[in-house]
C-alpha positions as a LaTeX table, in Angstrom:
\begin{tabular}{lrrr}
\hline
Residue & $x$ (\AA) & $y$ (\AA) & $z$ (\AA) \\
\hline
Met1 & 129.77 & 56.53 & 118.78 \\
Lys2 & 130.86 & 55.96 & 115.04 \\
Lys3 & 133.15 & 58.73 & 113.70 \\
Asn4 & 132.45 & 60.29 & 110.42 \\
Lys5 & 135.23 & 59.30 & 107.62 \\
Ile6 & 136.74 & 61.86 & 105.33 \\
Leu7 & 139.05 & 60.95 & 102.54 \\
Ile8 & 141.37 & 63.85 & 101.54 \\
Thr9 & 143.41 & 63.44 & 98.57 \\
Gly10 & 146.58 & 65.73 & 98.43 \\
Gly11 & 145.90 & 66.11 & 102.22 \\
Leu12 & 149.83 & 66.72 & 103.11 \\
Gly13 & 149.85 & 69.84 & 100.63 \\
Phe14 & 149.13 & 73.44 & 101.60 \\
Ile15 & 145.44 & 73.49 & 101.40 \\
Gly16 & 145.03 & 69.88 & 102.59 \\
Ser17 & 146.93 & 70.38 & 105.88 \\
His18 & 144.56 & 73.21 & 106.65 \\
Cys19 & 141.73 & 71.00 & 105.95 \\
Val20 & 143.32 & 68.18 & 108.06 \\
Glu21 & 143.31 & 70.66 & 111.05 \\
Leu22 & 139.69 & 71.55 & 110.71 \\
Trp23 & 138.26 & 68.14 & 110.01 \\
Asp24 & 140.43 & 66.76 & 112.83 \\
Glu25 & 138.94 & 69.32 & 115.31 \\
Leu26 & 135.37 & 68.27 & 114.15 \\
Gly27 & 136.22 & 64.73 & 115.16 \\
Tyr28 & 136.26 & 63.13 & 111.76 \\
Glu29 & 138.59 & 59.92 & 111.14 \\
Ile30 & 140.63 & 61.20 & 108.25 \\
Thr31 & 142.43 & 59.30 & 105.50 \\
Ile32 & 145.07 & 61.17 & 103.42 \\
Ile33 & 146.46 & 60.00 & 100.15 \\
Asp34 & 149.34 & 61.82 & 98.94 \\
Asn35 & 152.29 & 61.19 & 96.69 \\
Leu36 & 154.63 & 63.72 & 98.15 \\
Ser37 & 155.12 & 65.46 & 94.91 \\
Ser38 & 154.05 & 68.86 & 96.45 \\
Asn39 & 153.35 & 68.35 & 99.96 \\
Ala40 & 153.90 & 71.50 & 102.31 \\
Leu41 & 154.37 & 69.43 & 105.31 \\
Ser42 & 156.18 & 66.07 & 106.44 \\
Pro43 & 153.89 & 63.29 & 106.95 \\
Lys44 & 155.45 & 63.06 & 110.52 \\
Asn45 & 154.10 & 66.61 & 111.49 \\
Asn46 & 152.20 & 66.44 & 114.63 \\
Ile47 & 148.90 & 67.76 & 112.90 \\
Phe48 & 148.58 & 64.60 & 111.06 \\
Asn49 & 148.72 & 62.12 & 114.35 \\
Asn50 & 145.32 & 61.22 & 114.09 \\
Cys51 & 145.35 & 60.45 & 110.56 \\
Asn52 & 145.73 & 57.47 & 108.40 \\
Ile53 & 148.31 & 58.17 & 105.78 \\
Ile54 & 148.65 & 56.27 & 102.32 \\
Ile55 & 151.76 & 57.46 & 100.35 \\
Ser56 & 150.61 & 56.86 & 96.87 \\
Asp57 & 149.69 & 57.87 & 93.70 \\
Ile58 & 145.88 & 58.03 & 93.76 \\
Leu59 & 145.64 & 55.96 & 90.60 \\
Asp60 & 147.69 & 53.33 & 91.99 \\
Ile61 & 144.97 & 52.42 & 94.63 \\
Asp62 & 141.89 & 50.60 & 93.54 \\
Tyr63 & 138.97 & 52.70 & 94.36 \\
Lys64 & 136.95 & 49.67 & 95.31 \\
Ser65 & 139.33 & 49.12 & 98.36 \\
Leu66 & 138.44 & 52.43 & 99.84 \\
Asn67 & 135.00 & 51.99 & 101.72 \\
Asn68 & 132.80 & 53.84 & 104.19 \\
Phe69 & 133.71 & 57.09 & 103.55 \\
Asp70 & 131.47 & 60.00 & 104.26 \\
Ile71 & 132.90 & 62.84 & 102.35 \\
Ile72 & 135.44 & 62.63 & 99.55 \\
Leu73 & 137.70 & 65.88 & 99.50 \\
His74 & 139.80 & 66.04 & 96.06 \\
Leu75 & 142.79 & 68.29 & 96.33 \\
Ala76 & 145.29 & 66.14 & 94.94 \\
Ser77 & 146.69 & 68.10 & 91.58 \\
Pro78 & 150.02 & 69.92 & 90.36 \\
Val79 & 150.09 & 73.30 & 91.75 \\
Gly80 & 151.73 & 76.58 & 91.23 \\
Pro81 & 152.74 & 78.82 & 88.31 \\
Val82 & 156.27 & 77.30 & 88.26 \\
Gly83 & 155.18 & 73.75 & 89.75 \\
Val84 & 153.04 & 72.99 & 86.84 \\
Leu85 & 155.83 & 73.56 & 84.18 \\
Lys86 & 157.62 & 70.14 & 84.51 \\
His87 & 154.24 & 68.53 & 83.85 \\
Ser88 & 153.75 & 70.24 & 80.29 \\
Gly89 & 152.12 & 68.08 & 77.87 \\
Lys90 & 151.13 & 65.67 & 80.67 \\
Met91 & 148.97 & 67.93 & 82.74 \\
Ala92 & 145.66 & 67.33 & 81.34 \\
Ser93 & 146.08 & 63.69 & 81.71 \\
Ile94 & 147.08 & 63.96 & 85.36 \\
Ile95 & 144.10 & 65.99 & 86.37 \\
Ile96 & 141.63 & 64.37 & 84.26 \\
Asp97 & 142.45 & 60.62 & 85.16 \\
Asp98 & 142.38 & 61.89 & 88.67 \\
Ile99 & 138.89 & 63.40 & 88.67 \\
Tyr100 & 137.43 & 60.15 & 87.19 \\
Trp101 & 139.15 & 58.23 & 89.96 \\
Ala102 & 137.71 & 60.62 & 92.54 \\
Ile103 & 134.17 & 60.42 & 91.02 \\
Asn104 & 134.37 & 56.65 & 91.15 \\
Val105 & 135.53 & 56.56 & 94.63 \\
Ala106 & 132.56 & 59.06 & 95.71 \\
Lys107 & 130.06 & 56.80 & 93.86 \\
His108 & 131.34 & 53.62 & 95.26 \\
Asn109 & 131.16 & 55.08 & 98.69 \\
Lys110 & 127.72 & 56.98 & 98.25 \\
Ala111 & 129.52 & 59.82 & 99.30 \\
Pro112 & 129.48 & 63.56 & 98.06 \\
Leu113 & 132.61 & 64.91 & 96.20 \\
Ile114 & 134.09 & 68.05 & 97.16 \\
Phe115 & 136.39 & 69.13 & 94.34 \\
Val116 & 138.91 & 72.17 & 94.56 \\
Ser117 & 139.28 & 73.37 & 91.34 \\
Thr118 & 140.94 & 76.64 & 90.50 \\
Ser119 & 140.13 & 80.31 & 89.50 \\
Glu120 & 142.16 & 80.14 & 86.44 \\
Ile121 & 139.23 & 78.42 & 84.79 \\
Tyr122 & 137.95 & 81.76 & 83.98 \\
Gly123 & 141.08 & 82.47 & 81.61 \\
His124 & 141.81 & 85.69 & 80.30 \\
Arg125 & 140.26 & 89.26 & 80.80 \\
Asp126 & 141.40 & 92.33 & 78.95 \\
Lys127 & 140.60 & 94.52 & 81.97 \\
Lys128 & 140.04 & 93.89 & 85.57 \\
Thr129 & 136.86 & 91.86 & 86.21 \\
Tyr130 & 135.00 & 90.74 & 89.39 \\
Leu131 & 134.43 & 87.25 & 88.15 \\
Lys132 & 131.10 & 85.56 & 89.10 \\
Glu133 & 130.50 & 81.81 & 88.99 \\
Asp134 & 128.52 & 81.86 & 85.70 \\
Asp135 & 130.66 & 84.28 & 83.89 \\
Tyr136 & 132.27 & 83.00 & 80.50 \\
Lys137 & 135.46 & 81.36 & 80.17 \\
Lys138 & 137.93 & 82.57 & 77.75 \\
Leu139 & 141.21 & 81.06 & 76.18 \\
Val140 & 143.44 & 83.63 & 74.55 \\
Gly141 & 146.75 & 83.57 & 72.89 \\
Glu142 & 149.09 & 80.66 & 72.36 \\
Phe143 & 148.79 & 77.24 & 74.08 \\
Thr144 & 150.76 & 77.10 & 77.40 \\
Val145 & 151.06 & 74.72 & 80.39 \\
Arg146 & 148.95 & 77.47 & 82.36 \\
Asn147 & 146.02 & 76.81 & 79.74 \\
Glu148 & 146.59 & 72.86 & 79.70 \\
Tyr149 & 146.08 & 73.28 & 83.83 \\
Ser150 & 143.14 & 75.58 & 83.65 \\
Val151 & 141.34 & 73.94 & 80.69 \\
Ala152 & 142.01 & 70.37 & 82.41 \\
Lys153 & 140.40 & 71.71 & 85.65 \\
Leu154 & 137.38 & 73.32 & 83.83 \\
Leu155 & 136.93 & 69.98 & 81.85 \\
Ser156 & 137.05 & 68.01 & 85.29 \\
Glu157 & 134.29 & 70.66 & 86.60 \\
Ile158 & 132.29 & 69.61 & 83.40 \\
Ala159 & 132.83 & 65.89 & 83.97 \\
Ile160 & 131.50 & 66.17 & 87.62 \\
Val161 & 128.47 & 68.30 & 86.57 \\
Asn162 & 127.51 & 65.82 & 83.77 \\
Asn163 & 127.81 & 62.85 & 86.08 \\
Gly164 & 125.38 & 64.78 & 88.49 \\
Lys165 & 122.89 & 65.09 & 85.66 \\
Ile166 & 122.99 & 61.32 & 84.76 \\
Asp167 & 123.12 & 60.21 & 88.32 \\
Glu168 & 120.64 & 61.54 & 90.75 \\
Asn169 & 122.42 & 60.22 & 93.65 \\
Phe170 & 125.73 & 61.71 & 92.85 \\
Lys171 & 126.17 & 64.88 & 94.79 \\
Tyr172 & 129.14 & 67.35 & 94.45 \\
Gln173 & 130.30 & 70.67 & 95.19 \\
Ile174 & 132.98 & 72.47 & 93.11 \\
Ile175 & 135.19 & 75.18 & 94.97 \\
Arg176 & 137.09 & 77.93 & 92.74 \\
Pro177 & 139.45 & 79.34 & 95.27 \\
Phe178 & 141.24 & 82.81 & 94.45 \\
Asn179 & 144.97 & 83.34 & 95.41 \\
Val180 & 145.26 & 81.53 & 98.54 \\
Thr181 & 147.97 & 82.09 & 100.80 \\
Gly182 & 149.00 & 81.71 & 104.57 \\
Lys183 & 151.20 & 79.65 & 106.77 \\
Tyr184 & 152.56 & 76.19 & 105.46 \\
Gln185 & 152.65 & 77.55 & 101.80 \\
Leu186 & 156.07 & 77.07 & 100.10 \\
Pro187 & 157.74 & 79.22 & 97.47 \\
Asp188 & 158.66 & 76.02 & 95.63 \\
Gly189 & 155.81 & 76.22 & 93.14 \\
Gly190 & 156.05 & 79.86 & 92.34 \\
Phe191 & 154.00 & 81.11 & 94.97 \\
Val192 & 154.59 & 84.87 & 95.55 \\
Leu193 & 154.18 & 85.78 & 99.47 \\
Pro194 & 156.33 & 83.01 & 100.67 \\
Arg195 & 158.93 & 83.66 & 98.09 \\
Phe196 & 158.97 & 87.21 & 99.06 \\
Val197 & 159.22 & 86.58 & 102.68 \\
Glu198 & 161.79 & 83.98 & 102.29 \\
Gln199 & 163.83 & 86.55 & 100.33 \\
Ala200 & 163.48 & 89.32 & 102.64 \\
Leu201 & 164.16 & 87.42 & 105.81 \\
Lys202 & 167.50 & 86.20 & 104.04 \\
Gly203 & 168.32 & 89.57 & 102.94 \\
Asp204 & 168.23 & 88.56 & 99.28 \\
Asp205 & 166.73 & 90.44 & 96.58 \\
Ile206 & 162.87 & 90.52 & 96.38 \\
Thr207 & 162.41 & 89.45 & 92.86 \\
Val208 & 159.31 & 91.01 & 91.33 \\
Tyr209 & 158.29 & 89.55 & 88.05 \\
Tyr210 & 158.07 & 92.29 & 85.24 \\
Asp211 & 156.75 & 95.59 & 86.91 \\
Gly212 & 154.82 & 94.45 & 89.57 \\
Ser213 & 151.47 & 96.01 & 88.43 \\
Gln214 & 149.62 & 92.69 & 88.23 \\
Ile215 & 146.60 & 92.69 & 90.61 \\
Arg216 & 145.91 & 89.81 & 92.94 \\
Ala217 & 143.25 & 89.62 & 95.68 \\
Phe218 & 144.91 & 87.52 & 98.26 \\
Thr219 & 142.69 & 85.20 & 100.55 \\
Trp220 & 143.67 & 83.79 & 103.82 \\
Val221 & 143.78 & 79.91 & 103.55 \\
Lys222 & 141.64 & 79.48 & 106.73 \\
Asp223 & 139.01 & 81.48 & 105.03 \\
Ile224 & 139.35 & 79.50 & 102.06 \\
Ile225 & 138.84 & 76.05 & 104.24 \\
His226 & 135.80 & 77.68 & 106.09 \\
Gly227 & 134.26 & 78.20 & 102.67 \\
Ile228 & 134.75 & 74.58 & 101.77 \\
Tyr229 & 133.37 & 73.27 & 105.03 \\
Leu230 & 130.31 & 75.50 & 104.47 \\
Thr231 & 129.65 & 73.87 & 101.11 \\
Ser232 & 130.11 & 70.47 & 102.44 \\
Thr233 & 127.31 & 71.37 & 105.16 \\
Ala234 & 125.08 & 73.28 & 102.95 \\
Pro235 & 121.27 & 72.31 & 102.76 \\
Glu236 & 120.28 & 70.00 & 100.14 \\
Lys237 & 119.00 & 72.49 & 97.59 \\
Tyr238 & 122.46 & 74.35 & 97.56 \\
Trp239 & 124.24 & 71.02 & 96.44 \\
Asn240 & 125.75 & 70.29 & 92.81 \\
Gln241 & 127.01 & 73.94 & 92.41 \\
Glu242 & 129.84 & 76.03 & 91.70 \\
Trp243 & 131.33 & 78.40 & 94.43 \\
Asn244 & 133.93 & 81.26 & 94.19 \\
Ile245 & 135.62 & 81.86 & 97.46 \\
Gly246 & 138.01 & 84.93 & 97.26 \\
Asn247 & 138.50 & 88.01 & 99.15 \\
Glu248 & 138.08 & 91.06 & 96.74 \\
Leu249 & 138.80 & 93.38 & 99.61 \\
Asn250 & 142.40 & 92.30 & 99.66 \\
Glu251 & 142.92 & 93.52 & 96.14 \\
Glu252 & 146.62 & 94.94 & 95.81 \\
Thr253 & 149.39 & 94.89 & 93.26 \\
Ile254 & 152.34 & 92.64 & 93.35 \\
Ile255 & 154.72 & 95.60 & 94.13 \\
Tyr256 & 152.61 & 96.54 & 97.20 \\
Leu257 & 153.22 & 93.10 & 98.42 \\
Ala258 & 156.86 & 93.11 & 97.81 \\
Lys259 & 157.23 & 96.76 & 99.49 \\
Lys260 & 154.95 & 95.67 & 102.47 \\
Val261 & 156.96 & 92.39 & 103.11 \\
Lys262 & 160.15 & 94.60 & 102.96 \\
Glu263 & 158.66 & 96.86 & 105.62 \\
Leu264 & 157.16 & 94.31 & 108.15 \\
Thr265 & 160.46 & 92.21 & 108.05 \\
Asn266 & 162.75 & 95.37 & 108.67 \\
Ser267 & 164.60 & 93.71 & 105.79 \\
Asp268 & 167.64 & 95.55 & 103.88 \\
Ser269 & 166.74 & 93.59 & 100.52 \\
Asn270 & 166.48 & 95.39 & 97.40 \\
Ile271 & 163.34 & 95.08 & 95.42 \\
Ile272 & 164.29 & 94.16 & 91.69 \\
Asn273 & 162.04 & 93.62 & 88.55 \\
Val274 & 162.96 & 90.43 & 86.87 \\
Asp275 & 161.82 & 88.48 & 83.59 \\
Pro276 & 160.56 & 85.44 & 85.01 \\
Ile277 & 161.07 & 83.73 & 81.42 \\
Thr278 & 164.84 & 83.87 & 82.18 \\
Leu279 & 164.44 & 82.26 & 85.52 \\
His280 & 161.99 & 79.50 & 84.60 \\
Gly281 & 162.43 & 79.03 & 80.86 \\
Lys282 & 159.97 & 79.72 & 77.92 \\
Leu283 & 157.15 & 77.32 & 79.39 \\
Phe284 & 156.44 & 80.05 & 82.22 \\
Ser285 & 153.43 & 82.33 & 81.54 \\
Glu286 & 152.03 & 84.93 & 84.04 \\
Ala287 & 148.83 & 84.37 & 85.50 \\
Pro288 & 145.94 & 86.69 & 84.16 \\
Glu289 & 144.30 & 89.07 & 86.70 \\
Lys290 & 141.60 & 87.36 & 88.88 \\
Ile291 & 139.54 & 89.34 & 91.25 \\
Pro292 & 136.51 & 87.36 & 92.73 \\
Asn293 & 133.24 & 88.14 & 92.91 \\
Ser294 & 132.19 & 85.82 & 96.08 \\
Glu295 & 128.66 & 87.28 & 96.58 \\
Lys296 & 127.05 & 83.87 & 96.20 \\
Ile297 & 128.75 & 82.01 & 98.99 \\
Lys298 & 128.50 & 85.12 & 101.23 \\
Ser299 & 124.88 & 85.65 & 100.68 \\
Ile300 & 123.67 & 81.90 & 100.50 \\
Leu301 & 126.02 & 80.29 & 102.96 \\
Gly302 & 126.96 & 83.23 & 105.13 \\
Trp303 & 130.68 & 83.00 & 104.32 \\
Lys304 & 132.72 & 86.04 & 104.91 \\
Pro305 & 136.55 & 86.50 & 104.93 \\
Thr306 & 138.29 & 87.41 & 108.13 \\
Lys307 & 141.88 & 88.53 & 107.35 \\
Gly308 & 143.23 & 91.66 & 105.57 \\
Ile309 & 146.45 & 91.38 & 103.17 \\
Asn310 & 148.58 & 92.80 & 105.94 \\
Glu311 & 147.49 & 90.38 & 108.54 \\
Ile312 & 148.21 & 87.38 & 106.12 \\
Ile313 & 151.57 & 88.66 & 105.36 \\
Lys314 & 152.38 & 88.90 & 109.03 \\
Glu315 & 151.36 & 85.46 & 109.60 \\
Val316 & 153.45 & 84.30 & 106.66 \\
Ile317 & 156.33 & 86.12 & 108.32 \\
Lys318 & 155.96 & 84.62 & 111.46 \\
Tyr319 & 155.94 & 80.88 & 110.09 \\
Tyr320 & 159.05 & 81.62 & 108.13 \\
Lys321 & 160.77 & 83.09 & 111.07 \\
\hline
\end{tabular}
């Protein structure tokens, strides 16, 4: 029997690796394209044993050479509050050029496109807000690399939606994940939980940016992947939509996260407050607080989160040990 085929761009990355595990379990024939710029795992890792891996920038591949795919999952992107800094001034071009390539691949294959966007498209809020899919998007303050990233992702969403309006055969789903974390995530891009865990296990200072009062609602990566899968198998009437995926029940401050990591690792590390600008330079900017309202995917597709924040912390500790 012919296997279904999925193309995953950025498939060696943090979210991509977990997607590979799921779609491999589902029996799909998987092709990965990854340029190794922000991969979480080596291409030689066992989870990729059944995959066809192409090491390349996606734009270096003629989309017409990619044939017979049943689904296109587009994850390739610069990532992380620190990881994006080196792309300042080029970020928009990277993201926008990639999305038009992904749209062309999907249309060429007559396959649906699943685009993993970002919760950062919502922009700034003056106070804590439980963000819904149709809430306004707000750009405040000076133009930053983070703005360039979030606006490029938003423009990618707009390009996808408008393609759907003019081509009735073009199917898509847009995913907005909130504060994803779990095993395989690296601290390199500025991701806070693996950074805290690595520091605690080494006995280094646990470095909290500013006073640590920033609020995040961390979501277990496997829960995010399950949400992506549910959108990819949704009934026809629920396609061509945007979906928040996040766990508002995991809402905690960054200082809570630091203290809990210290406690669960039995670490002698000190928790210290630092100014990230001194660490990463003047291009760094703190993420706005983003708390999801994920009622849409819960009520329509039956998604629900399964791991609390302390369980997620324990998983990341176990992985790093």
